[in-house]
BAFI-428606 format. One line per 8 residues: for each residue x, y, z of C-alpha. Coordinates in nm, 4 decimals, padded with zeros to 6 digits, m for minus. Example, Ala and Ser with C-alpha at 12.3 -4.5 7.8 and 13.67 -1.06 7.14 Angstrom:
REM BAFI-428606
01.2300/m00.4500/00.7800  01.3670/m00.1060/00.7140
//
This chain:
REM BAFI-428606
07.6340/m02.7850/06.5482  07.6491/m02.4918/06.7841  08.0208/m02.5298/06.8228  08.0609/m02.5103/06.4501  07.8515/m02.1938/06.4342  08.0606/m02.0202/06.7034  08.3784/m02.1106/06.5274  08.2468/m01.9737/06.2011
08.1494/m01.6453/06.3708  08.4920/m01.6024/06.5238  08.6441/m01.6768/06.1899  08.4364/m01.4053/06.0149  08.4952/m01.1134/06.2713  08.8187/m00.9361/06.1907  09.0730/m00.9008/06.4674  09.2541/m00.5654/06.5286
09.5228/m00.4557/06.7623  09.4694/m00.1605/06.9945  09.6913/00.0618/06.7831  09.5100/m00.0374/06.4685  09.1652/00.0375/06.6042  09.2820/00.3694/06.7606  09.4405/00.4726/06.4349  09.1311/00.3773/06.2410
08.9102/00.5834/06.4708  09.1523/00.8802/06.4493  09.1512/00.8646/06.0688  08.7751/00.8340/06.0570  08.7229/01.1384/06.2872  08.9768/01.3594/06.1184  08.8574/01.2707/05.7680  08.4876/01.2940/05.8529
08.5180/01.6174/06.0548  08.8088/01.7855/05.8867  08.6973/02.1439/05.9737  08.3934/02.2215/06.1847  08.2293/02.5124/06.3703  08.1005/02.4209/06.7129  07.8698/02.6409/06.9231  07.8751/02.6120/07.2978
07.9484/02.7713/07.6326  08.3085/02.7890/07.7511  08.3802/02.6024/08.0718  08.6814/02.4555/08.2549  08.9123/02.7096/08.0946  09.2768/02.6836/08.2019  09.5772/02.8791/08.0884  09.9118/02.7084/08.1289
10.2563/02.8684/08.1581  10.3459/02.7166/07.8253  10.0920/02.9477/07.6582  09.8390/02.6736/07.5632  09.4735/02.7127/07.6650  09.2603/02.4109/07.7524  08.8823/02.4367/07.7794  08.5527/02.2600/07.7205
08.2471/02.3544/07.5162  07.9130/02.2405/07.6479  07.5444/02.2701/07.5772  07.2318/02.1051/07.7141  07.3179/01.7615/07.5733  07.6929/01.7207/07.5869  08.0458/01.8478/07.6274  08.3548/01.8353/07.4095
08.7120/01.9121/07.5102  08.9057/02.1744/07.3233  09.2571/02.3137/07.3051  09.4052/02.6349/07.1694  09.7722/02.6002/07.0943  10.0061/02.8798/07.1867  10.0601/02.9879/06.8251  09.6853/03.0352/06.7684
09.6099/03.2432/07.0809  09.7174/03.5745/06.9231  09.5111/03.5022/06.6089  09.2011/03.3924/06.7967  09.0113/03.7235/06.7621  08.8903/03.7431/07.1258  08.9892/03.6603/07.4812  08.7965/03.3492/07.5908
08.6419/03.3479/07.9369  08.4288/03.0985/08.1277  08.0584/03.1539/08.0628  08.0940/03.3094/07.7182  07.8812/03.1510/07.4481  08.1010/03.1220/07.1432  08.1319/02.9642/06.8049  08.4671/02.7867/06.7864
08.6168/02.6926/06.4499  08.8750/02.4140/06.4189  08.9283/02.0463/06.3550  08.8520/01.7309/06.5543  09.1559/01.5327/06.6612  09.1701/01.1982/06.8456  09.4242/01.1010/07.1101  09.4609/00.7228/07.0902
09.6697/00.6648/07.3993  09.3784/00.7705/07.6221  09.0922/00.6919/07.3847  08.9820/01.0594/07.3773  08.9203/01.3255/07.1209  08.9241/01.7057/07.1315  08.8584/02.0095/06.9190  09.1737/02.1942/06.8119
09.0516/02.5555/06.7949  09.2161/02.8216/06.5783  08.9323/03.0771/06.5608  08.6616/03.1887/06.8011  08.3792/03.4449/06.7993  08.0854/03.5326/07.0197  07.7574/03.3630/06.9507  07.4329/03.5661/06.9857
07.5120/03.8291/07.2453  07.8696/03.7366/07.1988  07.8530/03.8711/06.8461  07.7506/04.2081/06.9872  08.0364/04.1930/07.2303  08.2698/04.1205/06.9413  08.1535/04.4314/06.7592  08.1942/04.6352/07.0751
08.5430/04.4989/07.1233  08.6456/04.5857/06.7687  08.5125/04.9408/06.8082  08.6864/04.9763/07.1461  09.0216/04.8804/06.9966  08.9699/05.1204/06.7092  08.8895/05.4156/06.9343  09.1687/05.3223/07.1716
09.4197/05.3420/06.8902  09.2814/05.6842/06.7952  09.3392/05.8106/07.1506  08.9750/05.8851/07.2396  09.0194/05.7149/07.5783  09.3356/05.9037/07.6807  09.3151/06.0666/08.0271  09.4914/06.3797/07.8926
09.1879/06.4758/07.6852  08.9439/06.4526/07.9759  08.7896/06.7905/08.0689  08.7400/06.9012/08.4276  08.3884/06.9238/08.5685  08.2996/07.2832/08.6774  08.2718/07.3312/09.0518  07.9333/07.5060/09.0552
07.7553/07.5036/08.7170  07.4737/07.7493/08.6581  07.2986/07.5305/08.3984  07.3036/07.1482/08.3916  07.2099/06.9766/08.0653  07.0436/06.6334/08.0812  07.0065/06.3971/07.7829  06.7762/06.1079/07.8670
06.4228/05.9824/07.8223  06.1392/06.2079/07.9346  05.9642/05.9149/08.1021  06.1156/05.6965/08.3681  06.2807/05.7414/08.7056  06.6160/05.8607/08.5695  06.5077/06.2203/08.5114  06.3257/06.2329/08.8447
06.6329/06.1071/09.0323  06.8606/06.3643/08.8678  06.6286/06.6620/08.9326  06.5611/06.5540/09.2911  06.9297/06.5098/09.3687  07.0248/06.8501/09.2223  06.7447/07.0248/09.4137  06.8528/06.8587/09.7369
07.2253/06.9286/09.7053  07.2358/07.2741/09.5448  06.9391/07.3977/09.3357  07.0533/07.4716/08.9791  06.8756/07.5225/08.6466  06.8259/07.1948/08.4582  06.7835/07.1796/08.0780  06.6339/06.8557/07.9421
06.6814/06.7303/07.5860  06.4500/06.4260/07.5642  06.5662/06.1373/07.3437  06.4824/05.7682/07.3080  06.7469/05.5640/07.4862  06.7002/05.2353/07.2975  06.5627/05.0988/06.9756  06.5903/05.2015/06.6147
06.7267/05.5553/06.5633  06.8111/05.6114/06.9291  07.1848/05.6450/06.8626  07.1349/05.9126/06.5970  06.9081/06.1209/06.8210  07.1464/06.0941/07.1171  07.4380/06.2101/06.9015  07.2275/06.4996/06.7682
07.1282/06.6000/07.1245  07.4922/06.6095/07.2370  07.5902/06.8245/06.9399  07.2863/07.0521/06.9896  07.3597/07.1054/07.3589  07.7191/07.2112/07.2849  07.6106/07.4881/07.0416  07.2945/07.6054/07.2183
07.2599/07.9827/07.2570  07.2276/08.2076/07.4475  07.2866/07.9767/07.7454  07.5106/07.6790/07.6919  07.5061/07.4140/07.9653  07.8147/07.4071/08.1853  07.7999/07.0272/08.2134  07.6087/06.7482/08.0363
07.4645/06.4295/08.1893  07.3895/06.1446/07.9459  07.1880/05.8870/08.1387  06.9507/05.5950/08.1202  06.8470/05.3080/08.3456  06.9676/04.9513/08.3387  06.8914/04.6930/08.0684  07.0305/04.4120/07.8620
07.3214/04.4420/07.6263  07.0850/04.4946/07.3341  06.9094/04.7769/07.5244  07.2398/04.9563/07.5889  07.3750/04.9261/07.2353  07.2765/05.2850/07.1482  07.5499/05.4035/07.3886  07.8036/05.1797/07.2145
07.7333/05.3361/06.8757  08.0285/05.5052/06.7055  07.8279/05.8192/06.6238  07.7431/05.8760/06.9882  08.1009/05.8138/07.0975  08.2488/06.0587/06.8483  07.9887/06.3219/06.9415  08.0899/06.2909/07.3069
08.4590/06.3118/07.2155  08.4039/06.6294/07.0085  08.1753/06.8005/07.2638  08.3421/07.1092/07.4228  08.1166/07.0786/07.7291  08.2253/06.8274/07.9981  08.0146/06.5091/07.9774  07.9170/06.2759/08.2627
07.7918/05.9331/08.1551  07.5453/05.7410/08.3722  07.4282/05.4496/08.1576  07.2971/05.1284/08.3126  07.3604/05.0017/08.6590  07.6911/05.0040/08.8433  07.8027/04.6726/08.6886  07.7145/04.7748/08.3321
07.9960/04.9221/08.1232  07.9490/05.0810/07.7817  08.1935/05.2554/07.5526  08.0446/05.5959/07.6327  08.1810/05.5520/07.9847  08.5324/05.5334/07.8385  08.4934/05.8360/07.6101  08.3134/06.0697/07.8516
08.4988/06.2968/08.0933  08.3531/06.1323/08.4045  08.1722/05.8025/08.4541  07.8993/05.7690/08.7181  07.7677/05.4293/08.8297  07.4070/05.5589/08.8538  07.2131/05.8693/08.7442  07.1931/05.9828/09.1085
07.5723/05.9634/09.1362  07.5985/06.1666/08.8144  07.3880/06.4466/08.9676  07.6075/06.4379/09.2795  07.9166/06.4803/09.0598  07.7585/06.7708/08.8709  07.6773/06.9957/09.1705  07.8407/07.0242/09.5152
07.6625/06.9855/09.8473  07.5537/07.3275/09.9714  07.5735/07.2386/10.3399  07.9358/07.1305/10.2974  08.0159/07.4581/10.1207  07.8533/07.6598/10.4006  08.0497/07.4641/10.6620  08.3701/07.5090/10.4638
08.3083/07.8843/10.4340  08.2465/07.9067/10.8095  08.5687/07.7156/10.8751  08.7661/07.9397/10.6388  08.6091/08.2493/10.7968  08.7128/08.1292/11.1429  09.0677/08.0625/11.0229  09.0832/08.4045/10.8540
08.9525/08.5778/11.1656  09.2080/08.3987/11.3812  09.4887/08.4853/11.1417  09.3889/08.8532/11.1350  09.3672/08.8562/11.5144  09.7168/08.7106/11.5408  09.8486/08.9663/11.2917  09.6920/09.2524/11.4877
09.8306/09.1179/11.8151  10.1770/09.0843/11.6643  10.1623/09.4379/11.5222  10.0408/09.5718/11.8567  10.3249/09.3958/12.0388  10.5777/09.5444/11.7959  10.4203/09.8886/11.8438  10.4469/09.8523/12.2199
10.8109/09.7493/12.1906  10.8848/10.0470/11.9636  10.7022/10.2796/12.2016  10.9028/10.1409/12.4924  11.2281/10.2214/12.3080  11.1211/10.5823/12.2443  11.2448/10.8503/12.4916  11.0113/10.9765/12.7604
10.8570/11.2914/12.6119  10.7468/11.4380/12.9465  11.0948/11.3650/13.0788  11.2481/11.5403/12.7805  11.0276/11.8427/12.8387  11.1200/11.8474/13.2056  11.4878/11.8214/13.1162  11.4588/12.1056/12.8666
11.2700/12.3131/13.1216  11.5372/12.2352/13.3792  11.8160/12.3409/13.1415  11.6303/12.6630/13.0674  11.5916/12.7389/13.4356  11.9579/12.6580/13.4922  12.0629/12.8971/13.2166  11.8372/13.1657/13.3668
11.9860/13.1120/13.7103  12.3380/13.1302/13.5773  12.2491/13.4482/13.3893  12.0994/13.6004/13.7016  12.4156/13.5154/13.8940  12.6529/13.6355/13.6227  12.4847/13.9705/13.5635  12.5459/14.1187/13.9152
12.9046/13.9937/13.9056  12.9565/14.1615/13.5716  12.8069/14.4836/13.7040  13.0334/14.4729/14.0084  13.3440/14.4283/13.7910  13.2449/14.7202/13.5697  13.1694/14.9395/13.8728  13.5072/14.8540/14.0245
13.6882/14.9515/13.7047  13.4944/15.2782/13.6884  13.5494/15.3652/14.0545  13.9302/15.3265/14.0277  14.0323/15.4489/13.6842  14.3767/15.5526/13.7971  14.4669/15.2096/13.9218  14.5315/15.0909/13.5717
14.7274/15.3960/13.4547  15.1051/15.3883/13.5193  15.2729/15.6987/13.6587  15.4839/15.9361/13.4474  15.7983/15.8425/13.6312  15.7259/15.4779/13.5637  15.6703/15.5530/13.1981  15.9938/15.7520/13.1799
16.1775/15.4680/13.3508  16.0342/15.2137/13.1134  16.1125/15.4312/12.8135  16.4633/15.4854/12.9366  16.5029/15.1057/12.9823  16.3774/15.0419/12.6300  16.6060/15.3093/12.4972  16.8967/15.1570/12.6764
16.7973/14.8146/12.5439  16.7701/14.9484/12.1915  17.0914/15.1544/12.2381  16.9334/15.4638/12.0848  17.1661/15.7665/12.0613  17.0939/16.0992/12.2386  16.8304/16.0030/12.4964  16.7892/16.3643/12.5997
16.6796/16.4495/12.2481  16.4156/16.1765/12.2533  16.2849/16.2914/12.5909  16.2631/16.6526/12.4796  16.0729/16.5469/12.1677  15.8303/16.3382/12.3756  15.7715/16.6284/12.6118  15.7061/16.8560/12.3178
15.4440/16.6178/12.1738  15.2869/16.5806/12.5180  15.2627/16.9513/12.5660  15.1187/16.9976/12.2158  14.8521/16.7301/12.2720  14.7618/16.8569/12.6183  14.6490/17.1869/12.4690  14.3717/16.9962/12.2798
14.2514/16.7892/12.5789  13.9349/16.9008/12.7652  13.9391/17.0098/13.1231  14.0262/16.7073/13.3413  13.7799/16.8049/13.6140  13.4997/16.8331/13.3559  13.5902/16.4949/13.2079  13.5914/16.3283/13.5517
13.2560/16.4839/13.6385  13.1032/16.3504/13.3151  13.2387/16.0037/13.3833  13.0961/16.0076/13.7358  12.7507/16.1143/13.6102  12.7513/15.8349/13.3560  12.8625/15.5876/13.6219  12.5866/15.6932/13.8586
12.3242/15.6476/13.5882  12.4561/15.3056/13.4860  12.4912/15.2004/13.8476  12.1282/15.2898/13.9185  12.0049/15.0850/13.6209  12.2232/14.7902/13.7174  12.1003/14.8011/14.0771  11.7375/14.7948/13.9618
11.8083/14.5064/13.7209  11.9933/14.3198/13.9914  11.7043/14.3516/14.2334  11.4538/14.2272/13.9711  11.6735/13.9324/13.8767  11.7231/13.8409/14.2408  11.3505/13.8520/14.3059  11.2775/13.6355/13.9993
11.5396/13.3890/14.1070  11.3881/13.3533/14.4530  11.0405/13.3130/14.3052  11.1500/13.0375/14.0633  11.3404/12.8644/14.3390  11.0307/12.8559/14.5542  10.8071/12.7375/14.2670  11.0148/12.4409/14.1637
11.2258/12.2023/14.3579  11.4469/11.9674/14.1659  11.3434/11.6031/14.2261  11.5722/11.2968/14.1901  11.3641/11.1691/13.8959  11.4177/11.4930/13.7052  11.7902/11.4790/13.7753  11.8148/11.1178/13.6608
11.6198/11.2020/13.3456  11.8525/11.4931/13.2767  12.1595/11.2764/13.3330  12.0222/11.0057/13.1058  11.9415/11.2613/12.8365  12.2893/11.4146/12.8543  12.4428/11.0661/12.8386  12.2416/10.9823/12.5272
12.3403/11.3134/12.3667  12.7035/11.2488/12.4523  12.6894/10.9011/12.2982  12.5241/11.0388/11.9853  12.7861/11.3110/11.9511  13.0613/11.0533/12.0039  12.9166/10.8294/11.7319  12.8846/11.1263/11.4973
13.2400/11.2389/11.5675  13.3648/10.8846/11.5123  13.1806/10.8681/11.1782  13.3260/11.1963/11.0498  13.6694/11.1426/11.2018  13.9579/11.1564/10.9519  14.0923/10.8412/11.1144  13.7740/10.6585/11.0153
13.8227/10.7733/10.6568  14.1878/10.6651/10.6600  14.0897/10.3217/10.7964  13.8941/10.2595/10.4741  14.2093/10.2847/10.2628  14.2332/10.6600/10.1984  14.5617/10.8576/10.2457  14.6092/11.2244/10.3430
14.8753/11.3949/10.1269  15.0556/11.6970/10.2822  15.3580/11.8994/10.1840  15.6584/11.9392/10.4131  15.4920/12.2395/10.5823  15.1850/12.0387/10.6812  14.9547/12.1917/10.4154  14.7204/11.9477/10.2348
14.7910/11.8749/09.8693  14.4572/11.8576/09.6818  14.5715/11.8723/09.3166  14.8235/11.6770/09.1126  14.9512/12.0034/08.9583  14.9874/12.1799/09.2947  15.3369/12.0399/09.3543  15.6239/11.9989/09.1076
15.7790/11.6671/09.0079  16.0325/11.5241/09.2573  15.8806/11.7304/09.5366  15.8680/11.5685/09.8801  15.5326/11.5013/10.0430  15.4101/11.3317/10.3590  15.1546/11.0450/10.3324  14.9405/11.0043/10.6456
14.8036/10.6527/10.6941  14.5766/10.5338/10.9745  14.8732/10.3868/11.1626  15.1406/10.6494/11.0890  15.3107/10.8821/10.8406  15.5494/10.8030/10.5539  15.7547/11.0254/10.3258  15.7254/11.0090/09.9485
15.8520/11.1768/09.6312  15.6176/11.2891/09.3516  15.6890/11.1259/09.0151  15.5205/11.1541/08.6767  15.3359/10.8695/08.5005  15.4573/10.7442/08.1614  15.2016/10.7218/07.8728  15.1717/10.3469/07.9384
15.0713/10.4182/08.2957  15.4058/10.3092/08.4552  15.5791/10.5258/08.7122  15.8590/10.7355/08.5670  16.1866/10.6898/08.7464
//
């Protein structure tokens, strides 16, 4: 009986092949779950060189494999990463050869916080395309601002950290614009504070610090708001963002001119360290002092070199004094000699007068040389003129006596002058003895004067002028020709070059400027 029951059971249970049962399961899954949305955390994500992405979605109770084909990656809407909680949209597909199934994903979005990240990502791409993140539009932070604007909450440690850091580094005036940094309406008030700071009068802050402490993504969403980002981008005052902790990143960090990891770091960026500035000023002062000292030393060395090349002024004075004394000595020596020559001529006046016989002999010789006729007639005429002129001459004895009186008077004056000059000469000789140094100085001075005169003569020498290409034109008598009309055409001239003379003939120029032949 039991055997019959077992046989009947086997006869009633349908028998399938492996392919049939795998196909049936595949059809059942794909028809029952044609298109589904699955929420889970991404894990085991792998990107292959082929472009396909394999991953798994898990939650507290299970895990399902998933795949994103290469053609769907660009249309996915986000970049999947391990740990992101997402909602994946696709279809369930079975793989019969390994008795497995997977979710073929063609769309993905953040779930919960992931939805916020999706909105942030869309806004980031929008602003990126508009160029609000470009480095070229970033403004430079002033080196030493006089007024620092701070936009943050009045309560909390952020404001205290900023004020303390500024007071420690370099005390500056701080202007606070208190705003709520999270919650409903926070974004609007932050944007209004940024705009108000940029147009504040009479004192506009030189730099703005927008800061808050750390928090969750929902707490930081006010600094991802588009109104705040556009207010920062339009602000003419440089903005430093210090939102969240060092690992937190918001869109205001990308739009602002500088991003600080903490509020304290933002205050350090806003003002320099005073001690460093003092040390830098001392270093620059030392360098400047050293440079000025070197310049003065160099100028002094050049002055000493120039002074060494100048002539010795005392030596020049001594040389001039020596030349003056030499001229005086020569004058003292020449004056007595001159007096002696004059006295000799006055004492013997007849020595220079030829006798009458000599004159008659010379006249007779000239007459014979000239072959004049009737010499006796000429002699008689000469004697007549002599006799006629002698009647007008004064008494010879009186004339000689006058000459002797004049000579005695002149001789007495010359003797007195000679004695005075001789005494002065002896006195000067005793007062000054010529030393070898004075002689060498005089020789050196004369040598320098001789060299200077030689250089000057060389510069004004006609040969120097001719060596530069000029030619001296002279006529055949050696007279210079200075005008083109001074000599007629075809006249001969002499051309003096630096290395010799050449003859030439003056021609006229044709109207075309060619030489006429």
